[in-house]
DRENNU-720776 format. One record per residue: residue in three letters; x, y, z of N, C-alpha, C in turn. Coordinates in steps of 0.05 Angstrom, whole numbers, plus 5000, padded with zeros to 4 digits. Atoms other than C-alpha are relative to their C-alpha. Example, Ala and Ser with C-alpha at 12.3 -4.5 7.8 and 13.67 -1.06 7.14 Angstrom:
// residues 2
   type    nxx    nyy    nzz   caxx   cayy   cazz    cxx    cyy    czz
    ALA   5018   4976   5000   5246   4910   5156   5018   5024   5000
    SER   4984   4976   4999   5273   4979   5143   4985   5022   5014
***
This chain:
// residues 298
   type    nxx    nyy    nzz   caxx   cayy   cazz    cxx    cyy    czz
    MET   5001   4971   4997   4112   0556   0514   5028   5011   5002
    SER   4973   4988   4999   4174   0600   0503   5004   5014   5027
    PRO   4995   4987   4975   4209   0629   0564   4990   5029   5000
    SER   5009   4973   5000   4192   0700   0542   4970   5002   5003
    ARG   5029   5001   4998   4118   0682   0534   4992   4994   5029
    ALA   5006   5007   4972   4118   0650   0604   5004   5024   5018
    LYS   4995   4977   4983   4149   0712   0635   4978   5021   4996
    SER   5021   4981   5006   4098   0756   0600   4974   4992   5013
    ASN   5024   5010   4987   4041   0713   0625   5001   5004   5031
    SER   4997   4996   4971   4069   0717   0696   4995   5029   5008
    ALA   5004   4972   4995   4071   0793   0693   4970   5007   4998
    GLY   5029   4995   5004   3999   0794   0667   4984   4989   5023
    LYS   5014   5012   4977   3976   0749   0724   5003   5018   5025
    GLU   4996   4983   4977   4006   0797   0775   4982   5025   4998
    PHE   5019   4977   5004   3966   0855   0745   4972   4991   5007
    ALA   5027   5010   4994   3903   0812   0750   4997   4996   5030
    ARG   5001   5005   4972   3919   0793   0822   4996   5027   5016
    THR   5003   4974   4986   3928   0866   0844   4973   5013   4994
    ASN   5027   4989   5008   3865   0886   0806   4978   4987   5017
    ALA   5020   5014   4984   3825   0833   0843   5000   5010   5029
    ALA   4999   4990   4973   3850   0858   0910   4989   5028   5002
    ALA   5011   4973   5000   3834   0930   0893   4970   5000   4998
    LYS   5029   5001   5004   3764   0913   0870   4987   4990   5026
    TYR   5011   5011   4975   3752   0873   0935   4998   5023   5020
    ILE   4999   4978   4980   3773   0933   0978   4979   5021   4993
    LEU   5018   4979   5007   3733   0984   0939   4970   4992   5002
    ALA   5027   5010   4998   3671   0940   0940   4989   5001   5029
    ARG   5008   5000   4972   3671   0943   1016   4999   5027   5013
    THR   5002   4973   4989   3671   1018   1024   4990   5018   4977
    LYS   5009   4980   5020   3636   1076   0989   5021   5022   4997
    LEU   4979   4980   5001   3698   1118   1002   5021   4994   4979
    ARG   4979   5003   5021   3750   1129   0948   5025   5015   5010
    PRO   4976   4987   4988   3819   1142   0979   5015   5016   4980
    ARG   4983   4983   5016   3862   1198   0953   5029   4996   5006
    ILE   4972   5003   4990   3924   1181   0993   5002   4973   5014
    GLY   4994   5024   4986   3955   1116   1017   5022   5004   5021
    VAL   4981   4997   4979   3993   1111   1082   5008   4972   5010
    VAL   4990   5025   4988   4037   1054   1106   5012   5006   5027
    LEU   4992   4994   4973   4047   1053   1181   5019   4978   5011
    GLY   4979   5019   4992   4111   1021   1207   4997   4991   5029
    SER   5000   5011   4973   4128   0987   1273   4994   5021   5021
    GLY   5008   4982   4978   4093   1020   1332   4987   5025   4991
    LEU   5011   4975   5009   4063   1074   1288   4971   4998   4989
    GLY   5026   5006   5011   3996   1043   1272   4977   5016   5011
    GLY   5022   4986   4987   3956   1089   1318   4987   5022   4982
    PHE   5012   4980   5018   3945   1140   1262   4974   4991   4988
    ALA   5024   5010   5013   3894   1095   1230   4975   5002   5018
    ASP   5022   4998   4981   3851   1099   1293   4988   5029   4999
    GLU   5010   4973   5002   3843   1174   1278   4979   5003   4977
    LEU   5017   4998   5023   3803   1160   1214   4971   4995   5008
    THR   5028   5003   4994   3727   1167   1218   4986   4987   4976
    SER   5016   5014   5020   3672   1130   1180   5017   4978   4987
    ALA   4980   5018   5010   3725   1076   1173   4990   4972   4996
    THR   5004   5028   5006   3722   1008   1142   5027   4986   5005
    ARG   4976   5014   4993   3773   0959   1171   5000   4972   4988
    ILE   4999   5026   5014   3794   0899   1129   5026   4986   5007
    PRO   4975   5015   4995   3844   0847   1155   5013   4992   4974
    TYR   4986   5009   5024   3897   0831   1104   4992   4972   4992
    ALA   5006   5028   5006   3878   0758   1109   4974   4997   4983
    ARG   5025   5002   5015   3810   0773   1077   5003   5011   4971
    ILE   4996   4987   5026   3838   0812   1017   5013   4980   4981
    PRO   4989   5020   5018   3850   0767   0957   5029   5006   4993
    ASN   4972   4999   5008   3924   0753   0945   5018   5018   5017
    PHE   4985   4980   4983   3945   0804   0999   5018   4985   5019
    PRO   4982   5014   4981   4006   0784   1040   4993   5007   5029
    ARG   5007   4997   4972   3997   0776   1115   5025   5007   5016
    SER   4978   4992   4983   4042   0812   1164   5004   4982   5024
    THR   4995   5018   4978   4076   0769   1216   5017   5014   5022
    ALA   4982   4986   4982   4120   0822   1250   4985   5011   5024
    VAL   5011   4988   4976   4106   0844   1322   4998   5030   4996
    GLY   5004   4972   5004   4077   0914   1322   4986   5008   4974
    HIS   5014   4996   5025   4042   0906   1255   4972   4986   5002
    ALA   5027   5011   4995   3966   0897   1265   4990   4983   4976
    GLY   5008   5016   5023   3956   0871   1194   4972   5006   4990
    GLN   5025   4994   5012   3895   0908   1171   5001   5027   4985
    LEU   5002   4976   5016   3876   0961   1120   4976   5016   5010
    VAL   5021   4982   4990   3835   1020   1145   4995   5022   4979
    VAL   5007   4979   5019   3798   1064   1095   4980   5018   5014
    GLY   5017   4981   4985   3768   1126   1127   5006   5029   4993
    LYS   4997   4971   5005   3764   1201   1130   5017   5013   5022
    LEU   4984   4983   4982   3816   1247   1161   4988   5028   5000
    ARG   5012   4974   4998   3784   1310   1187   5022   5022   4996
    ALA   4981   4979   5006   3820   1371   1158   4985   5026   4997
    LYS   5013   4974   5002   3806   1446   1155   4985   5004   4974
    GLY   5012   4996   5026   3790   1445   1081   4979   4979   4993
    GLY   5018   5022   5005   3745   1384   1087   5013   4973   5004
    ASP   4990   5027   4995   3751   1310   1100   5016   4990   4976
    ILE   4983   5012   5020   3805   1273   1062   5000   4970   5004
    VAL   5002   5029   4998   3796   1199   1047   5028   4988   4998
    VAL   4974   5012   4998   3857   1158   1066   4998   4970   5002
    ALA   4997   5029   4995   3875   1084   1060   5025   4996   5016
    ALA   4977   5003   4982   3921   1067   1118   5005   4970   5005
    MET   4991   5027   4993   3959   1002   1125   5012   4999   5028
    GLN   4989   5003   4974   3969   0983   1197   5020   4976   4999
    GLY   4980   5020   5003   4033   0945   1185   5005   4992   4971
    ARG   4992   5009   5027   4070   0918   1124   5012   4973   5002
    VAL   4984   5024   5000   4106   0855   1103   5028   5007   4992
    HIS   4971   4995   5004   4182   0851   1099   5013   4977   4985
    PHE   4983   5020   5013   4234   0815   1058   5009   4978   5020
    TYR   4989   5019   4980   4260   0783   1122   4979   4980   5010
    GLU   5021   5019   4992   4193   0749   1135   4999   4976   4981
    GLY   5000   5022   5019   4208   0704   1076   4984   5005   4975
    TYR   5015   4993   5023   4165   0740   1026   5018   5008   4977
    PRO   4985   4989   5022   4192   0752   0956   4993   5030   4997
    LEU   5005   4971   5002   4197   0826   0939   4975   5006   4984
    SER   5025   4996   5014   4138   0818   0891   4976   5001   5019
    LYS   5021   4999   4980   4095   0806   0953   5003   5025   5018
    VAL   4995   4977   4983   4128   0862   0993   4988   5025   4987
    ILE   5011   4977   5014   4107   0912   0939   4972   4997   4990
    PHE   5028   5005   5009   4039   0881   0925   4981   5022   5009
    PRO   5019   4979   4992   4002   0932   0968   5003   5026   4985
    MET   4997   4976   5016   4033   0990   0929   4986   4998   4974
    ARG   5013   5004   5026   4007   0960   0865   4970   5000   5004
    VAL   5028   4999   4994   3939   0951   0897   4991   5029   5004
    PHE   5007   4972   4997   3939   1024   0918   4997   5014   4973
    SER   5001   4988   5027   3954   1044   0846   4974   4993   4986
    GLN   5025   5009   5013   3896   1002   0821   4975   5012   5013
    MET   5022   4987   4987   3851   1035   0872   4997   5030   4993
    GLY   5002   4972   5008   3865   1103   0841   5016   5019   5017
    ILE   4983   4983   4982   3913   1128   0895   5024   5009   4984
    ARG   4977   4989   5015   3967   1174   0867   5022   5011   5017
    ALA   4979   4991   4982   4007   1193   0929   5000   4982   5024
    VAL   4997   5017   4976   4034   1151   0987   5019   5012   5020
    ILE   4983   4993   4978   4064   1165   1054   5010   4974   5013
    LEU   4989   5025   4990   4111   1110   1075   5016   5006   5026
    THR   4987   4995   4975   4132   1108   1148   5014   4975   5010
    ASN   4985   5023   4989   4180   1064   1186   5013   5007   5026
    ALA   4983   4998   4977   4218   1053   1250   5029   4995   4990
    ALA   4972   5002   5011   4293   1063   1237   5020   5003   5022
    GLY   4977   4996   4982   4360   1060   1271   5014   5025   4992
    GLY   4986   4975   5006   4395   1127   1276   5030   4996   4997
    ILE   4971   5000   5005   4465   1132   1246   5011   5028   5005
    ASN   4992   4972   4997   4470   1207   1243   4999   5008   5030
    ARG   4998   4994   4971   4493   1230   1312   4984   5026   5007
    ASN   5017   4977   4994   4451   1293   1306   4971   4992   5007
    TYR   5027   5010   4994   4389   1250   1314   5000   4990   5029
    GLY   5004   5013   4974   4362   1229   1381   4978   4979   4998
    GLN   5021   5020   5000   4317   1172   1399   4973   5014   5000
    GLY   5026   4987   5003   4246   1191   1378   4999   5021   4979
    ALA   5000   4980   5021   4268   1239   1324   4984   4991   4975
    LEU   5014   5005   5025   4225   1244   1261   5017   5011   4977
    VAL   4981   4993   5022   4265   1245   1196   4985   4996   4973
    VAL   5011   5001   5027   4238   1261   1126   5022   4989   4982
    LEU   4980   5012   5017   4273   1217   1075   5004   5016   4975
    SER   4992   4985   5024   4310   1254   1020   5010   4981   4978
    ASP   4989   5020   5020   4340   1192   0986   5003   4974   5015
    HIS   4995   5026   4988   4356   1119   0998   5023   4986   4987
    ILE   4980   5018   5010   4409   1066   0989   4989   4972   5003
    ASN   5012   5027   5000   4383   0997   0970   5023   4979   5003
    LEU   4980   5021   4994   4428   0944   1003   4986   4974   5007
    GLN   5014   5025   4994   4376   0889   1006   5008   4977   4982
    GLY   4989   5021   5017   4411   0851   0951   4981   4992   4977
    ALA   5019   5006   5021   4351   0852   0903   4984   5025   4994
    ASN   5018   4979   5008   4304   0898   0866   4973   4989   4994
    PRO   5026   5011   5004   4229   0888   0866   4990   4999   4971
    LEU   5009   4999   5028   4224   0902   0791   5015   4980   4983
    ILE   4986   5021   5016   4270   0844   0770   4979   4981   4989
    GLY   5019   5018   5013   4234   0799   0721   4986   5014   4977
    ALA   5016   4988   5022   4185   0811   0665   4986   5026   5008
    ASN   5013   4975   4993   4159   0882   0663   4973   5002   4986
    ASP   5027   4994   5011   4085   0897   0653   4997   5030   4997
    GLU   5001   4971   5005   4080   0965   0620   4975   5013   5012
    ARG   5024   4988   4987   4011   0974   0653   5008   5010   5028
    PHE   4990   4990   4975   4049   0983   0718   5019   5024   4996
    GLY   4981   4979   5005   4105   1026   0690   5022   4992   4981
    PRO   4979   5006   5020   4167   1030   0646   5021   4980   5010
    ARG   4980   5020   4993   4222   0979   0644   5022   5012   5018
    PHE   4978   4988   4985   4274   1028   0671   4991   5027   5013
    PRO   5010   4976   4987   4241   1077   0720   5022   5017   5012
    ASP   4981   4981   4989   4279   1139   0742   4996   5003   5030
    MET   5001   4996   4971   4296   1147   0816   5014   5026   5009
    THR   4986   4975   4993   4327   1216   0813   4985   5015   5022
    GLN   5017   4987   4980   4269   1245   0853   4981   4979   5012
    ALA   5016   5021   4988   4245   1183   0890   4981   5011   5021
    TYR   5016   4988   4979   4218   1226   0946   4993   5029   4992
    ASN   5010   4975   5011   4175   1285   0924   5011   5024   5016
    ARG   4987   4976   4987   4211   1351   0939   4979   5017   5014
    ASN   5021   4984   4988   4146   1389   0953   4989   4987   5025
    PHE   5010   5014   4977   4121   1335   1000   5019   5003   5024
    ARG   4980   4997   4979   4186   1339   1039   4999   5028   5013
    LYS   5002   4973   4990   4179   1414   1045   4975   5004   5018
    TYR   5025   4998   4983   4107   1407   1071   5006   4989   5027
    ALA   4995   5013   4975   4132   1360   1125   5018   5017   5018
    LEU   4982   4983   4985   4189   1406   1146   4985   5025   5010
    ASP   5015   4976   4993   4143   1467   1146   4980   4995   5022
    GLU   5021   5007   4980   4087   1433   1185   5012   4993   5026
    GLY   4986   5006   4975   4136   1406   1235   5008   5025   5015
    GLY   4992   4975   4988   4162   1476   1247   4976   5014   5013
    LYS   5024   4987   4989   4091   1503   1258   4992   4986   5026
    LEU   5008   5015   4977   4080   1448   1309   5022   5001   5022
    GLY   4978   4998   4981   4145   1466   1345   5017   4975   5002
    MET   4985   5024   5001   4178   1401   1324   5025   5004   4984
    VAL   4975   5000   5016   4249   1391   1299   4998   4976   4981
    ILE   5002   5021   5020   4242   1351   1235   5026   5000   4984
    HIS   4975   5002   5015   4306   1326   1202   4995   4989   4972
    GLU   5000   5013   5026   4321   1304   1131   5024   4981   4999
    GLY   4977   5019   5001   4364   1243   1116   4997   4979   4979
    VAL   4999   5022   5019   4384   1185   1073   4997   4973   5015
    TYR   5008   5026   4987   4355   1116   1090   5014   4977   4985
    ALA   4989   5024   5011   4394   1052   1079   4983   4976   5007
    ALA   5016   5024   4995   4353   0989   1071   5016   4975   4998
    LEU   4987   5026   4999   4383   0922   1091   4979   4978   5003
    ALA   5019   5022   5000   4350   0854   1089   4989   4993   5027
    GLY   5008   5009   4973   4349   0839   1164   4997   4969   5000
    PRO   5012   4987   4977   4322   0809   1208   5020   5007   5023
    SER   4981   4993   4979   4386   0814   1249   5006   5030   4998
    TYR   4991   4972   5000   4406   0884   1270   5028   5001   4989
    GLU   4973   4997   5013   4469   0911   1237   5022   4999   5021
    SER   4977   5000   4982   4537   0902   1268   5012   5028   5001
    PRO   4987   4974   4999   4578   0963   1291   5017   5006   4975
    ALA   4983   4996   5024   4625   0952   1231   4982   5007   4976
    GLU   5018   4994   5022   4566   0952   1184   4989   5029   5002
    ILE   5009   4972   4995   4540   1017   1215   5021   5020   4992
    SER   4978   4982   5007   4608   1049   1207   5002   5002   4969
    TYR   5000   5000   5030   4607   1029   1133   4977   5016   4989
    LEU   5023   4985   5009   4537   1057   1124   5004   5030   5004
    ALA   4994   4971   4995   4558   1123   1155   5020   5011   4979
    THR   4980   4991   5019   4617   1126   1108   4989   5004   4972
    ILE   5012   4997   5027   4574   1117   1045   4977   5020   5000
    GLY   5020   4978   5001   4525   1172   1067   4973   4994   5011
    ALA   5026   5007   4988   4469   1137   1105   4997   5014   5027
    ASP   5007   4988   4974   4435   1174   1162   4983   4982   5017
    LEU   5019   5018   4986   4386   1119   1180   5003   4972   4988
    VAL   4999   5027   5011   4381   1044   1172   4975   4985   5008
    GLY   5024   5016   4994   4321   0997   1168   4998   4977   4982
    MET   5005   5025   5014   4291   0935   1137   4976   5001   4982
    SER   5025   4998   5016   4234   0962   1095   5001   5024   4982
    THR   5005   4974   5013   4207   1020   1054   5011   5002   4971
    VAL   4988   4995   5026   4256   1022   0995   4987   4983   4978
    PRO   5014   5015   5021   4223   0965   0955   4973   5013   4993
    GLU   5026   4987   5004   4156   1001   0964   5004   5026   4985
    VAL   4995   4975   5014   4186   1067   0941   5006   4994   4970
    ILE   4994   5007   5027   4215   1035   0879   4975   4993   4984
    ALA   5025   5008   5013   4148   1003   0862   4982   5023   4996
    ALA   5017   4976   5002   4110   1067   0876   5009   5018   4977
    ARG   4990   4982   5021   4154   1109   0831   4998   4987   4972
    HIS   5003   5015   5025   4152   1055   0777   4972   5005   4989
    MET   5028   4996   5008   4076   1067   0775   4993   5030   4999
    GLY   5007   4972   5002   4081   1143   0778   4988   5011   5025
    LEU   5011   4990   4974   4058   1149   0851   5021   5019   5012
    GLN   4982   4982   4986   4088   1208   0889   5003   4991   5028
    VAL   4993   5013   4975   4123   1190   0954   5010   5020   5020
    LEU   4988   4987   4977   4135   1220   1022   5009   4978   5019
    GLY   4990   5020   4981   4179   1178   1069   5006   5013   5026
    ILE   4994   4989   4973   4182   1190   1144   5010   4977   5018
    SER   4989   5019   4981   4226   1151   1193   4997   5011   5028
    CYS   4998   4994   4971   4219   1150   1268   5024   4986   5010
    VAL   4975   5012   4989   4287   1139   1300   4993   4987   5027
    THR   5009   5014   4976   4266   1086   1350   5024   4990   5017
    ASN   4975   5008   4985   4338   1068   1370   5024   5011   4985
    MET   4975   4994   5014   4408   1090   1355   5013   4974   4991
    ALA   4990   5024   5011   4443   1040   1311   5024   4989   5015
    ALA   4979   5014   4985   4495   0990   1335   5026   5015   4999
    GLY   4974   4986   4999   4559   1022   1359   4998   5030   5004
    ILE   5003   4971   4995   4530   1092   1363   4998   5005   5030
    LEU   5001   5000   4971   4511   1080   1435   5010   4973   5010
    ASP   4990   5025   4989   4542   1027   1480   4978   4985   5014
    GLN   5022   5015   4988   4479   0987   1490   4988   4981   4979
    PRO   5011   5019   5019   4445   0926   1459   4973   5011   4988
    LEU   5025   4992   5014   4386   0933   1410   4979   4979   5004
    ASN   5021   5019   4998   4318   0901   1418   4974   5012   4989
    HIS   5025   4991   5013   4249   0905   1385   4981   5013   5020
    GLU   5017   4988   4980   4214   0923   1450   5005   5030   5002
    GLU   4992   4972   5000   4252   0989   1449   4987   5015   4976
    VAL   5012   4988   5024   4227   1002   1378   4971   5006   5005
    LEU   5028   4996   4996   4155   0993   1398   4994   5021   5021
    ALA   5004   4981   4978   4162   1034   1462   5005   5029   4990
    THR   4994   4973   5010   4193   1093   1425   4977   5009   4981
    GLY   5022   4993   5017   4138   1090   1372   4976   5009   5015
    ALA   5022   4991   4983   4086   1095   1427   5005   5027   5012
    ARG   4994   4975   4988   4122   1153   1458   4997   5024   4982
    VAL   5002   4977   5019   4122   1196   1395   4974   4999   4985
    LYS   5025   5003   5014   4052   1175   1374   4986   5026   4994
    ASP   5015   4975   5004   4020   1243   1385   5013   5019   4981
    GLN   4985   4983   5019   4075   1281   1349   4997   4990   4972
    PHE   5001   5012   5027   4073   1233   1291   4973   5004   4988
    ILE   5028   4996   5010   3997   1238   1284   4996   5029   4993
    ALA   5003   4971   5006   4000   1314   1288   5014   5007   4974
    LEU   4985   4994   5024   4052   1316   1233   4985   4990   4975
    LEU   5015   5011   5023   4011   1271   1187   4975   5016   4995
    ARG   5024   4983   5003   3949   1313   1200   5006   5026   4986
    GLY   4992   4975   5012   3987   1375   1180   5008   4997   4971
    VAL   4989   5004   5026   4019   1345   1118   4979   4991   4979
    ILE   5019   5013   5019   3962   1305   1086   4983   5020   4984
    PRO   5015   4981   5016   3919   1365   1066   5016   5012   4977
    HIS   4982   4989   5021   3978   1394   1027   5004   4980   4978
    ILE   4995   5021   5020   3992   1328   0992   4974   4995   4984
    ALA   5026   5004   5014   3918   1319   0976   4995   5022   4980
    ALA   5004   4977   5018   3915   1389   0945   5018   4998   4976
    GLN   4981   5002   5023   3977   1378   0903   4992   4978   4981
    THR   5008   5024   5017   3953   1310   0879   4975   5007   4984
    GLU   5024   4993   5014   3885   1338   0861   5006   5019   4977
    ASN   4993   4981   5021   3915   1396   0822   5015   4986   4977
    ALA   4986   5015   5021   3961   1348   0785   4981   4984   4983
    GLY   5020   5015   5014   3901   1306   0767   4984   5017   4981
    LYS   5015   4982   5017   3864   1366   0739   5016   5008   4975
    LYS   4983   4992   5023   3924   1385   0695   5001   4978   4979
    ARG   5000   5023   5019   3924   1315   0665   4975   5000   4983
***
């Protein structure tokens, strides 16, 4: 078999694997999600708000990667979010997998591809992040306007399957402008100060050094973390619209004169839980409406 044929077969197998996972999930619920949500470290409580929910551990979903990080429950919850205009069906991931866990990026983005196969056209990707911008405080919520990929790899490297998307996807508008406005507006209505910022993704799992944070600030990063960007790239590759929200769970190294630890990340996530859930409740109906209107135009 020629190298090009082998690469093509590998890409085709990935499409089949994601299809099998999507079919497994949809066979276990009568609900058909309109929006996918990925809940980062300490932010998984939103999934508990969903009613008529089906909960599926990642370990039971064919080919699905299993989360090993503390603060990531490792289950998919498909349920209804009660909203003024009617219930909205959401698929919420309580936790994700990361590059630093030893997974190849093809596994890190696997859930995004499953979402696409399930018919989801919009995703909300959340994370816990370190604050670089000194205007942020611990517990601040930041809507992502752009990102810097410093993980040393791209999840689309390798043979491209056109059924997922084009060989060279555009990242000019990686984060949907309207979605960002919805988040800022809803935050204002709730009396919350919502920031916008640029997220830098590093591989981890060690926290960044003060010198690295100084470098990131110089190149325009407001936040730093170890996730999200590969998922955004994969989502946009498939035409999914994206909203990114970071919770500043700690100020990055050198910003404050104190050591960093994961317990602080989880504690801050728990502290802002109610605000975070309220923001998602306010934003999701707008995203659902826009996605539905876009579907009708097609």
